[in-house]
LODO-700763 format. One record per residue (C-alpha): chain; residue in three letters; x, y, z negated. Coordinates in Angstrom, 1 decimal, always signed. Last residue first. Layout:
N
+-------+------+--------+--------+--------+
! vomar ! nuza !     xx !     yy !     zz !
+-------+------+--------+--------+--------+
!     A !  Ala !      X !      Y !      Z !
...
+-------+------+--------+--------+--------+
// end
This chain:
385
+-------+------+--------+--------+--------+
! vomar ! nuza !     xx !     yy !     zz !
+-------+------+--------+--------+--------+
!     A !  Unk !   -3.2 !  -19.6 !   -0.1 !
!     A !  Unk !   -0.4 !  -18.7 !   +2.4 !
!     A !  Unk !   -1.4 !  -21.5 !   +5.2 !
!     A !  Unk !   -2.0 !  -18.7 !   +8.1 !
!     A !  Unk !   -5.7 !  -19.6 !   +8.0 !
!     A !  Unk !   -5.9 !  -18.8 !   +3.9 !
!     A !  Unk !   -3.9 !  -15.8 !   +4.5 !
!     A !  Unk !   -5.8 !  -14.2 !   +7.1 !
!     A !  Unk !   -9.5 !  -14.8 !   +5.7 !
!     A !  Unk !   -8.6 !  -13.7 !   +1.9 !
!     A !  Unk !   -6.7 !  -10.9 !   +3.3 !
!     A !  Unk !  -10.1 !   -9.6 !   +5.1 !
!     A !  Unk !  -12.3 !  -10.7 !   +2.5 !
!     A !  Unk !  -10.5 !   -8.4 !   +0.1 !
!     A !  Unk !  -10.1 !   -5.5 !   +2.5 !
!     A !  Unk !  -14.0 !   -5.2 !   +2.2 !
!     A !  Unk !  -16.5 !   -5.5 !   +5.0 !
!     A !  Unk !  -19.4 !   -6.6 !   +3.6 !
!     A !  Unk !  -19.2 !   -4.7 !   +0.3 !
!     A !  Unk !  -18.4 !   -1.3 !   +2.1 !
!     A !  Unk !  -21.7 !   -2.2 !   +4.4 !
!     A !  Unk !  -24.0 !   -2.9 !   +1.0 !
!     A !  Unk !  -22.8 !   +0.6 !   -0.5 !
!     A !  Unk !  -23.0 !   +2.4 !   +2.5 !
!     A !  Unk !  -26.5 !   +1.8 !   +3.5 !
!     A !  Unk !  -26.9 !   +4.7 !   +5.7 !
!     A !  Unk !  -29.9 !   +7.2 !   +5.7 !
!     A !  Unk !  -30.4 !   +8.5 !   +8.6 !
!     A !  Unk !  -31.3 !  +12.4 !   +9.8 !
!     A !  Unk !  -34.5 !  +13.2 !  +11.3 !
!     A !  Unk !  -34.7 !  +16.5 !  +12.9 !
!     A !  Unk !  -31.1 !  +17.2 !  +13.3 !
!     A !  Unk !  -29.8 !  +13.6 !  +13.8 !
!     A !  Unk !  -33.0 !  +13.3 !  +16.5 !
!     A !  Unk !  -31.4 !  +16.5 !  +18.0 !
!     A !  Unk !  -28.0 !  +14.9 !  +18.0 !
!     A !  Unk !  -29.5 !  +11.9 !  +19.9 !
!     A !  Unk !  -31.6 !  +13.6 !  +22.1 !
!     A !  Unk !  -28.4 !  +15.4 !  +23.4 !
!     A !  Unk !  -26.4 !  +12.0 !  +23.3 !
!     A !  Unk !  -28.8 !   +9.9 !  +25.0 !
!     A !  Unk !  -29.5 !  +12.7 !  +27.8 !
!     A !  Unk !  -25.7 !  +12.7 !  +28.6 !
!     A !  Unk !  -25.7 !   +8.7 !  +29.2 !
!     A !  Unk !  -22.5 !   +6.6 !  +29.2 !
!     A !  Unk !  -23.6 !   +4.3 !  +26.3 !
!     A !  Unk !  -27.7 !   +4.3 !  +25.3 !
!     A !  Unk !  -27.7 !   +5.3 !  +21.7 !
!     A !  Unk !  -27.1 !   +4.3 !  +18.0 !
!     A !  Unk !  -28.0 !   +6.7 !  +15.6 !
!     A !  Unk !  -26.1 !   +6.7 !  +11.8 !
!     A !  Unk !  -24.7 !   +4.1 !   +9.7 !
!     A !  Unk !  -27.8 !   +2.1 !   +9.4 !
!     A !  Unk !  -26.5 !   -0.7 !   +7.9 !
!     A !  Unk !  -27.1 !   -3.7 !  +10.4 !
!     A !  Unk !  -27.2 !   -1.6 !  +13.2 !
!     A !  Unk !  -24.0 !   +0.5 !  +12.7 !
!     A !  Unk !  -22.4 !   -2.9 !  +11.8 !
!     A !  Unk !  -23.3 !   -4.6 !  +15.0 !
!     A !  Unk !  -22.5 !   -2.0 !  +17.6 !
!     A !  Unk !  -19.4 !   -1.3 !  +16.4 !
!     A !  Unk !  -18.4 !   -5.1 !  +16.4 !
!     A !  Unk !  -19.6 !   -5.9 !  +20.0 !
!     A !  Unk !  -22.0 !   -4.9 !  +22.9 !
!     A !  Unk !  -20.9 !   -1.9 !  +24.8 !
!     A !  Unk !  -20.5 !   +1.1 !  +23.2 !
!     A !  Unk !  -22.7 !   +4.2 !  +21.6 !
!     A !  Unk !  -22.6 !   +6.3 !  +18.0 !
!     A !  Unk !  -24.0 !   +9.1 !  +16.6 !
!     A !  Unk !  -22.5 !   +8.6 !  +13.0 !
!     A !  Unk !  -23.2 !   +9.7 !   +9.2 !
!     A !  Unk !  -20.8 !  +10.7 !   +7.0 !
!     A !  Unk !  -20.4 !   +8.8 !   +3.6 !
!     A !  Unk !  -16.3 !  +10.3 !   +3.4 !
!     A !  Unk !  -14.8 !   +6.6 !   +3.3 !
!     A !  Unk !  -17.6 !   +5.2 !   +5.8 !
!     A !  Unk !  -16.3 !   +8.1 !   +8.2 !
!     A !  Unk !  -13.1 !   +6.7 !   +8.1 !
!     A !  Unk !  -14.5 !   +3.3 !   +8.8 !
!     A !  Unk !  -16.3 !   +4.4 !  +11.8 !
!     A !  Unk !  -12.9 !   +6.0 !  +12.6 !
!     A !  Unk !  -11.0 !   +3.0 !  +12.7 !
!     A !  Unk !  -13.7 !   +1.7 !  +15.2 !
!     A !  Unk !  -14.4 !   -2.2 !  +16.5 !
!     A !  Unk !  -14.0 !   -2.8 !  +20.0 !
!     A !  Unk !  -16.2 !   -3.3 !  +22.9 !
!     A !  Unk !  -15.6 !   -0.2 !  +24.6 !
!     A !  Unk !  -16.8 !   -0.4 !  +28.2 !
!     A !  Unk !  -19.8 !   +0.6 !  +27.7 !
!     A !  Unk !  -18.5 !   +4.1 !  +27.1 !
!     A !  Unk !  -18.0 !   +5.6 !  +23.5 !
!     A !  Unk !  -20.1 !   +8.2 !  +21.9 !
!     A !  Unk !  -18.2 !   +8.1 !  +18.2 !
!     A !  Unk !  -19.0 !  +11.8 !  +17.5 !
!     A !  Unk !  -19.2 !  +11.8 !  +13.6 !
!     A !  Unk !  -22.1 !  +14.1 !  +12.0 !
!     A !  Unk !  -22.6 !  +16.9 !   +9.5 !
!     A !  Unk !  -18.5 !  +17.8 !   +8.9 !
!     A !  Unk !  -16.9 !  +19.6 !   +6.1 !
!     A !  Unk !  -15.8 !  +16.4 !   +4.1 !
!     A !  Unk !  -14.5 !  +15.0 !   +7.5 !
!     A !  Unk !  -12.7 !  +17.8 !   +8.1 !
!     A !  Unk !  -11.1 !  +18.5 !   +4.7 !
!     A !  Unk !  -10.1 !  +14.5 !   +4.8 !
!     A !  Unk !   -8.4 !  +14.5 !   +7.8 !
!     A !  Unk !   -6.4 !  +17.4 !   +7.1 !
!     A !  Unk !   -5.4 !  +15.4 !   +3.7 !
!     A !  Unk !   -4.7 !  +12.2 !   +5.8 !
!     A !  Unk !   -2.6 !  +14.3 !   +8.3 !
!     A !  Unk !   -3.9 !  +14.9 !  +11.5 !
!     A !  Unk !   -2.1 !  +14.5 !  +15.1 !
!     A !  Unk !   -2.6 !  +17.4 !  +17.2 !
!     A !  Unk !   -5.0 !  +19.2 !  +19.4 !
!     A !  Unk !   -7.2 !  +20.6 !  +17.2 !
!     A !  Unk !   -9.8 !  +22.3 !  +19.1 !
!     A !  Unk !  -13.0 !  +23.8 !  +18.0 !
!     A !  Unk !  -16.0 !  +24.3 !  +20.4 !
!     A !  Unk !  -19.1 !  +27.0 !  +19.7 !
!     A !  Unk !  -17.4 !  +29.9 !  +21.3 !
!     A !  Unk !  -16.2 !  +27.5 !  +24.1 !
!     A !  Unk !  -20.3 !  +27.2 !  +24.8 !
!     A !  Unk !  -20.3 !  +29.5 !  +28.0 !
!     A !  Unk !  -20.8 !  +26.1 !  +30.2 !
!     A !  Unk !  -17.7 !  +27.0 !  +32.2 !
!     A !  Unk !  -15.7 !  +27.3 !  +29.0 !
!     A !  Unk !  -17.0 !  +24.8 !  +27.4 !
!     A !  Unk !  -16.1 !  +22.6 !  +30.8 !
!     A !  Unk !  -12.4 !  +24.6 !  +30.9 !
!     A !  Unk !  -11.7 !  +23.1 !  +27.3 !
!     A !  Unk !  -12.7 !  +19.7 !  +28.3 !
!     A !  Unk !  -10.1 !  +19.7 !  +31.1 !
!     A !  Unk !   -7.9 !  +21.4 !  +29.3 !
!     A !  Unk !   -7.5 !  +18.7 !  +26.5 !
!     A !  Unk !   -6.1 !  +16.5 !  +29.3 !
!     A !  Unk !   -8.0 !  +13.3 !  +31.0 !
!     A !  Unk !   -6.7 !  +10.1 !  +30.4 !
!     A !  Unk !   -3.6 !   +8.8 !  +32.3 !
!     A !  Unk !   -1.2 !  +10.7 !  +30.7 !
!     A !  Unk !   -1.8 !   +8.7 !  +27.4 !
!     A !  Unk !   -3.5 !   +9.2 !  +23.9 !
!     A !  Unk !   -4.4 !  +13.0 !  +24.1 !
!     A !  Unk !   -4.2 !  +14.4 !  +20.7 !
!     A !  Unk !   -6.8 !  +14.5 !  +17.9 !
!     A !  Unk !   -9.4 !  +17.0 !  +16.5 !
!     A !  Unk !  -12.5 !  +17.9 !  +18.4 !
!     A !  Unk !  -14.7 !  +20.1 !  +16.7 !
!     A !  Unk !  -17.9 !  +20.8 !  +18.0 !
!     A !  Unk !  -20.7 !  +23.2 !  +16.7 !
!     A !  Unk !  -24.6 !  +22.7 !  +16.6 !
!     A !  Unk !  -26.9 !  +25.7 !  +16.1 !
!     A !  Unk !  -27.6 !  +26.8 !  +19.9 !
!     A !  Unk !  -28.4 !  +23.0 !  +21.0 !
!     A !  Unk !  -29.2 !  +22.9 !  +24.4 !
!     A !  Unk !  -26.2 !  +24.2 !  +25.4 !
!     A !  Unk !  -24.0 !  +22.2 !  +22.7 !
!     A !  Unk !  -25.2 !  +19.1 !  +24.8 !
!     A !  Unk !  -22.8 !  +19.6 !  +27.5 !
!     A !  Unk !  -20.2 !  +19.8 !  +25.1 !
!     A !  Unk !  -21.1 !  +16.7 !  +23.3 !
!     A !  Unk !  -21.3 !  +14.8 !  +26.7 !
!     A !  Unk !  -18.0 !  +15.7 !  +27.9 !
!     A !  Unk !  -16.6 !  +13.9 !  +24.7 !
!     A !  Unk !  -17.4 !  +10.7 !  +26.6 !
!     A !  Unk !  -15.1 !   +8.8 !  +24.0 !
!     A !  Unk !  -14.1 !   +6.5 !  +27.2 !
!     A !  Unk !  -12.0 !   +9.3 !  +28.9 !
!     A !  Unk !   -9.7 !   +9.3 !  +25.3 !
!     A !  Unk !   -8.8 !  +12.2 !  +23.2 !
!     A !  Unk !   -7.1 !  +10.4 !  +20.1 !
!     A !  Unk !   -8.6 !  +10.8 !  +16.9 !
!     A !  Unk !  -11.7 !  +12.6 !  +15.6 !
!     A !  Unk !  -14.8 !  +13.9 !  +17.3 !
!     A !  Unk !  -16.4 !  +16.2 !  +14.7 !
!     A !  Unk !  -19.7 !  +17.5 !  +14.9 !
!     A !  Unk !  -20.6 !  +20.6 !  +12.5 !
!     A !  Unk !  -24.3 !  +21.6 !  +12.6 !
!     A !  Unk !  -24.5 !  +25.0 !  +11.5 !
!     A !  Unk !  -25.6 !  +26.5 !   +8.3 !
!     A !  Unk !  -22.2 !  +27.4 !   +7.2 !
!     A !  Unk !  -21.0 !  +29.4 !  +10.2 !
!     A !  Unk !  -18.1 !  +27.5 !  +11.6 !
!     A !  Unk !  -15.0 !  +30.2 !  +11.8 !
!     A !  Unk !  -12.3 !  +27.2 !  +11.3 !
!     A !  Unk !  -11.2 !  +28.3 !   +7.9 !
!     A !  Unk !  -14.3 !  +29.5 !   +7.0 !
!     A !  Unk !  -15.7 !  +25.5 !   +7.6 !
!     A !  Unk !  -12.7 !  +24.5 !   +5.6 !
!     A !  Unk !  -13.6 !  +26.7 !   +2.5 !
!     A !  Unk !  -17.2 !  +26.1 !   +2.7 !
!     A !  Unk !  -16.6 !  +22.5 !   +2.7 !
!     A !  Unk !  -14.4 !  +22.6 !   -0.2 !
!     A !  Unk !  -10.4 !  +22.1 !   +0.2 !
!     A !  Unk !   -8.2 !  +19.4 !   -0.9 !
!     A !  Unk !  -10.4 !  +16.7 !   +0.5 !
!     A !  Unk !  -10.4 !  +13.2 !   -1.6 !
!     A !  Unk !   -7.7 !  +10.9 !   +0.2 !
!     A !  Unk !   -7.7 !   +8.5 !   +2.8 !
!     A !  Unk !   -8.6 !   +4.7 !   +1.9 !
!     A !  Unk !   -9.7 !   +3.3 !   +5.3 !
!     A !  Unk !  -12.6 !   +1.1 !   +4.9 !
!     A !  Unk !  -12.1 !   -2.6 !   +5.6 !
!     A !  Unk !  -12.3 !   -3.9 !   +9.2 !
!     A !  Unk !  -14.2 !   -7.8 !   +8.5 !
!     A !  Unk !  -12.4 !  -10.7 !  +10.1 !
!     A !  Unk !  -13.1 !  -12.8 !  +12.8 !
!     A !  Unk !  -10.8 !  -15.9 !  +14.1 !
!     A !  Unk !   -9.6 !  -16.9 !  +17.3 !
!     A !  Unk !   -7.3 !  -20.0 !  +17.0 !
!     A !  Unk !   -4.5 !  -20.1 !  +19.7 !
!     A !  Unk !   -2.6 !  -23.7 !  +20.5 !
!     A !  Unk !   -5.2 !  -24.4 !  +23.8 !
!     A !  Unk !   -4.0 !  -20.8 !  +25.1 !
!     A !  Unk !   -6.0 !  -21.0 !  +28.5 !
!     A !  Unk !   -4.5 !  -18.3 !  +31.0 !
!     A !  Unk !   -5.5 !  -14.9 !  +31.4 !
!     A !  Unk !   -5.7 !  -14.6 !  +27.6 !
!     A !  Unk !   -9.2 !  -12.8 !  +28.1 !
!     A !  Unk !  -10.2 !  -13.0 !  +24.0 !
!     A !  Unk !  -13.8 !  -14.4 !  +23.8 !
!     A !  Unk !  -15.4 !  -12.6 !  +21.3 !
!     A !  Unk !  -17.0 !  -12.7 !  +18.1 !
!     A !  Unk !  -16.1 !   -9.1 !  +16.4 !
!     A !  Unk !  -13.6 !   -7.6 !  +14.1 !
!     A !  Unk !  -10.4 !   -9.9 !  +15.8 !
!     A !  Unk !   -7.8 !  -12.0 !  +14.0 !
!     A !  Unk !   -5.5 !  -14.1 !  +16.7 !
!     A !  Unk !   -3.9 !  -16.9 !  +15.3 !
!     A !  Unk !   -1.3 !  -19.4 !  +16.4 !
!     A !  Unk !   +0.5 !  -16.8 !  +18.9 !
!     A !  Unk !   +3.4 !  -17.7 !  +21.0 !
!     A !  Unk !   +1.4 !  -17.3 !  +24.7 !
!     A !  Unk !   -0.6 !  -14.8 !  +23.6 !
!     A !  Unk !   +2.0 !  -11.9 !  +24.9 !
!     A !  Unk !   +3.5 !  -13.7 !  +27.9 !
!     A !  Unk !   -0.3 !  -14.2 !  +29.5 !
!     A !  Unk !   -1.2 !  -10.7 !  +28.4 !
!     A !  Unk !   +2.2 !   -9.2 !  +30.0 !
!     A !  Unk !   +1.6 !  -11.4 !  +33.0 !
!     A !  Unk !   -2.4 !  -10.1 !  +33.7 !
!     A !  Unk !   -0.6 !   -6.4 !  +33.3 !
!     A !  Unk !   +2.0 !   -6.6 !  +35.6 !
!     A !  Unk !   -0.2 !   -8.5 !  +38.4 !
!     A !  Unk !   -2.5 !   -5.5 !  +37.8 !
!     A !  Unk !   -0.1 !   -2.7 !  +38.3 !
!     A !  Unk !   +1.4 !   -0.6 !  +35.3 !
!     A !  Unk !   -0.5 !   +0.0 !  +31.9 !
!     A !  Unk !   -4.3 !   -0.9 !  +32.1 !
!     A !  Unk !   -7.3 !   +1.2 !  +30.8 !
!     A !  Unk !  -10.6 !   +0.6 !  +29.6 !
!     A !  Unk !   -9.7 !   -1.8 !  +26.7 !
!     A !  Unk !  -11.2 !   -5.2 !  +25.4 !
!     A !  Unk !   -9.5 !   -7.2 !  +22.6 !
!     A !  Unk !   -8.6 !   -3.7 !  +21.2 !
!     A !  Unk !   -7.4 !   -4.2 !  +17.6 !
!     A !  Unk !   -6.3 !   -7.8 !  +17.8 !
!     A !  Unk !   -5.0 !   -8.2 !  +14.8 !
!     A !  Unk !   -1.9 !  -10.7 !  +15.2 !
!     A !  Unk !   -0.9 !  -14.3 !  +14.1 !
!     A !  Unk !   +2.5 !  -16.1 !  +14.2 !
!     A !  Unk !   +3.5 !  -19.2 !  +12.7 !
!     A !  Unk !   +7.2 !  -20.1 !  +13.4 !
!     A !  Unk !   +7.7 !  -24.1 !  +13.6 !
!     A !  Unk !  +10.7 !  -24.2 !  +15.6 !
!     A !  Unk !   +8.8 !  -23.9 !  +19.1 !
!     A !  Unk !   +7.3 !  -20.6 !  +17.8 !
!     A !  Unk !  +10.8 !  -19.3 !  +17.4 !
!     A !  Unk !  +11.8 !  -19.9 !  +21.0 !
!     A !  Unk !   +8.4 !  -18.5 !  +21.9 !
!     A !  Unk !   +9.3 !  -15.4 !  +20.1 !
!     A !  Unk !  +12.8 !  -15.4 !  +21.9 !
!     A !  Unk !  +10.7 !  -15.4 !  +25.3 !
!     A !  Unk !   +8.4 !  -12.7 !  +24.3 !
!     A !  Unk !  +10.3 !   -9.6 !  +24.8 !
!     A !  Unk !  +10.8 !   -8.9 !  +28.8 !
!     A !  Unk !   +7.5 !  -10.4 !  +29.4 !
!     A !  Unk !   +5.6 !   -8.7 !  +26.8 !
!     A !  Unk !   +6.7 !   -5.1 !  +28.3 !
!     A !  Unk !   +3.3 !   -3.6 !  +26.6 !
!     A !  Unk !   +1.1 !   -6.6 !  +25.2 !
!     A !  Unk !   +0.0 !   -4.8 !  +22.3 !
!     A !  Unk !   -1.2 !   -6.2 !  +19.0 !
!     A !  Unk !   -1.9 !   -4.2 !  +15.7 !
!     A !  Unk !   -1.1 !   -5.7 !  +12.6 !
!     A !  Unk !   +1.2 !   -8.4 !  +13.9 !
!     A !  Unk !   +1.4 !  -10.9 !  +11.0 !
!     A !  Unk !   +4.8 !  -13.2 !  +10.8 !
!     A !  Unk !   +4.9 !  -17.0 !   +9.1 !
!     A !  Unk !   +8.1 !  -18.9 !   +8.8 !
!     A !  Unk !  +10.4 !  -16.4 !   +7.5 !
!     A !  Unk !  +14.1 !  -17.4 !   +6.9 !
!     A !  Unk !  +15.1 !  -13.6 !   +6.6 !
!     A !  Unk !  +17.8 !  -13.8 !   +8.8 !
!     A !  Unk !  +15.8 !  -15.5 !  +11.8 !
!     A !  Unk !  +12.3 !  -13.6 !  +11.4 !
!     A !  Unk !  +14.7 !  -10.1 !  +10.7 !
!     A !  Unk !  +16.5 !  -10.8 !  +14.2 !
!     A !  Unk !  +13.2 !  -11.4 !  +15.8 !
!     A !  Unk !  +11.6 !   -8.1 !  +14.1 !
!     A !  Unk !  +15.2 !   -6.1 !  +15.4 !
!     A !  Unk !  +14.6 !   -7.4 !  +19.1 !
!     A !  Unk !  +11.2 !   -6.2 !  +19.2 !
!     A !  Unk !  +11.7 !   -2.9 !  +17.8 !
!     A !  Unk !  +14.5 !   -2.6 !  +20.4 !
!     A !  Unk !  +12.3 !   -3.3 !  +23.2 !
!     A !  Unk !   +9.6 !   -0.8 !  +22.1 !
!     A !  Unk !  +12.0 !   +1.8 !  +21.3 !
!     A !  Unk !  +13.5 !   +1.3 !  +24.5 !
!     A !  Unk !  +10.6 !   +1.4 !  +26.6 !
!     A !  Unk !   +9.2 !   +4.3 !  +24.6 !
!     A !  Unk !  +11.9 !   +6.5 !  +25.2 !
!     A !  Unk !  +12.0 !   +5.8 !  +29.1 !
!     A !  Unk !   +8.4 !   +6.7 !  +28.6 !
!     A !  Unk !   +8.6 !   +9.9 !  +27.0 !
!     A !  Unk !  +11.7 !  +10.6 !  +29.5 !
!     A !  Unk !   +9.1 !   +9.9 !  +32.7 !
!     A !  Unk !   +6.5 !  +12.1 !  +31.2 !
!     A !  Unk !   +9.0 !  +15.2 !  +31.1 !
!     A !  Unk !   +7.4 !  +17.5 !  +28.4 !
!     A !  Unk !   +8.6 !  +16.4 !  +25.4 !
!     A !  Unk !   +6.7 !  +17.0 !  +22.3 !
!     A !  Unk !   +5.2 !  +13.4 !  +21.9 !
!     A !  Unk !   +8.9 !  +12.4 !  +21.6 !
!     A !  Unk !   +9.3 !  +14.3 !  +18.4 !
!     A !  Unk !   +8.1 !  +11.5 !  +16.4 !
!     A !  Unk !  +11.1 !   +9.2 !  +17.7 !
!     A !  Unk !  +10.8 !   +5.9 !  +15.8 !
!     A !  Unk !  +13.3 !   +2.9 !  +15.0 !
!     A !  Unk !  +12.5 !   -0.3 !  +13.1 !
!     A !  Unk !  +14.6 !   -0.9 !  +10.1 !
!     A !  Unk !  +12.4 !   +0.1 !   +7.2 !
!     A !  Unk !  +11.9 !   -2.9 !   +4.8 !
!     A !  Unk !   +9.1 !   -2.5 !   +3.0 !
!     A !  Unk !   +7.8 !   -4.5 !   -0.3 !
!     A !  Unk !   +4.2 !   -5.3 !   -1.2 !
!     A !  Unk !   +2.3 !   -4.7 !   -4.1 !
!     A !  Unk !   +1.7 !   -1.2 !   -3.5 !
!     A !  Unk !   +1.4 !   +1.3 !   -6.8 !
!     A !  Unk !   +2.2 !   +4.4 !   -4.6 !
!     A !  Unk !   +1.6 !   +4.0 !   -1.0 !
!     A !  Unk !   +4.3 !   +3.3 !   +0.9 !
!     A !  Unk !   +4.7 !   +6.0 !   +4.0 !
!     A !  Unk !   +6.3 !   +4.9 !   +7.1 !
!     A !  Unk !   +8.4 !   +7.4 !   +8.6 !
!     A !  Unk !  +11.6 !   +5.4 !   +8.1 !
!     A !  Unk !  +10.0 !   +2.4 !  +10.2 !
!     A !  Unk !   +8.1 !   -0.6 !   +9.5 !
!     A !  Unk !   +8.7 !   -4.2 !   +8.8 !
!     A !  Unk !   +6.6 !   -4.4 !   +5.9 !
!     A !  Unk !   +7.9 !   -7.8 !   +3.5 !
!     A !  Unk !   +4.5 !   -9.7 !   +1.9 !
!     A !  Unk !   +5.4 !  -12.2 !   -1.0 !
!     A !  Unk !   +2.0 !  -13.6 !   -1.4 !
!     A !  Unk !   +0.3 !  -13.6 !   -4.9 !
!     A !  Unk !   -3.3 !  -12.9 !   -3.6 !
!     A !  Unk !   -2.6 !   -9.0 !   -4.2 !
!     A !  Unk !   +0.2 !   -9.1 !   -1.6 !
!     A !  Unk !   -2.5 !   -9.8 !   +0.9 !
!     A !  Unk !   -4.7 !   -6.8 !   -0.5 !
!     A !  Unk !   -1.1 !   -4.8 !   -0.1 !
!     A !  Unk !   -0.8 !   -5.8 !   +3.5 !
!     A !  Unk !   -4.6 !   -5.0 !   +4.8 !
!     A !  Unk !   -4.5 !   -1.7 !   +3.1 !
!     A !  Unk !   -1.2 !   -0.1 !   +4.1 !
!     A !  Unk !   -1.5 !   -1.8 !   +7.7 !
!     A !  Unk !   -5.1 !   -0.3 !   +8.1 !
!     A !  Unk !   -3.9 !   +3.0 !   +7.1 !
!     A !  Unk !   -1.1 !   +2.5 !   +9.6 !
!     A !  Unk !   -3.3 !   +1.7 !  +12.6 !
!     A !  Unk !   -5.4 !   +4.8 !  +11.7 !
!     A !  Unk !   -3.0 !   +7.4 !  +12.1 !
!     A !  Unk !   +0.8 !   +6.7 !  +11.1 !
!     A !  Unk !   +3.8 !   +4.7 !  +10.9 !
!     A !  Unk !   +2.7 !   +2.2 !  +13.5 !
!     A !  Unk !   +5.1 !   -0.3 !  +14.0 !
!     A !  Unk !   +3.9 !   -2.1 !  +11.3 !
!     A !  Unk !   +5.2 !   -6.0 !  +11.4 !
!     A !  Unk !   +4.3 !   -7.9 !   +8.3 !
!     A !  Unk !   +6.7 !  -10.9 !   +7.2 !
!     A !  Unk !   +5.0 !  -13.2 !   +5.0 !
!     A !  Unk !   +5.9 !  -15.0 !   +1.9 !
!     A !  Unk !   +4.8 !  -18.3 !   -0.3 !
!     A !  Unk !   +6.0 !  -18.6 !   -3.8 !
!     A !  Unk !   +4.7 !  -15.4 !   -5.7 !
!     A !  Unk !   +4.2 !  -16.2 !   -9.2 !
!     A !  Unk !   +1.4 !  -14.3 !  -10.7 !
+-------+------+--------+--------+--------+
// end
């Protein structure tokens, strides 16, 4: 197939769910006959057999996460953010790109970098962005700066792709901005390298225990404390927390560890406080019985962890505000839906799972939420097909 239209795909994340999303979406767009170039860092892992090209010109410093100084981490983060947007502008100009897609959009520091993109927008460059978190429970910096950043970040976008029909908070009217709903395809992680029994033995979890997994960034809105308290009433349950804290503004892992110790359930909690590799994630999901997605009512976005659970056909205990997550879980019976922000609901939800586990309709869910549909909507909207 001759590829005549070209797309510059900006992928600033090289690990985790966002990188996995980028790998799947970029490859599906390329399969439609579009010349896709992924602008990324050298740490971005290109899958074997992918149909897109990659341009590893972005900078990334993985060792930053291990720096104890919060000020130094922020300083490096600011430099990285501004430099990578500078590189993106330069590549757009030198490569003659007229279509650009951001895989995971963030407004951070937008007043400092958006001006150059506004000029490109005025010259006819089409910008699209996948808005992974249209609603967040935290802001960065003072409120006035946060709102100014959002205005600047949306000012030059032609298309905003979301996973649920939602009115984006752009602070001020953006008449040229179109908002379109796209499905969130399933993550494609490898098969587990260890058996369920081997992984559980390594984690010191009894084979007959109900293994609950909280996977991904440790954030306040995941209500992890409710699962810990629930262990008091469910003696056969074991909790595994695998992830790292996303921000210093969120409660640290020590808060949850101390809570478990104070309740006398620390021996039934396993803490894997770090970013998990795809192989590690595969083994954890394979060994688990129930995936915890007990978000607060402020969470109204799609969940990458849900799509990872779909990869391994694992039911979930789910709560959130009204949005994409609630819609897909209830429509396809992907787990047990409970009232958000409720200790009683979490405890009873786990008991319900143990006594009457759901039977998810994984096949229909995966068929309705495919990467092919995602890519077709994005490509058609941006005039690439």
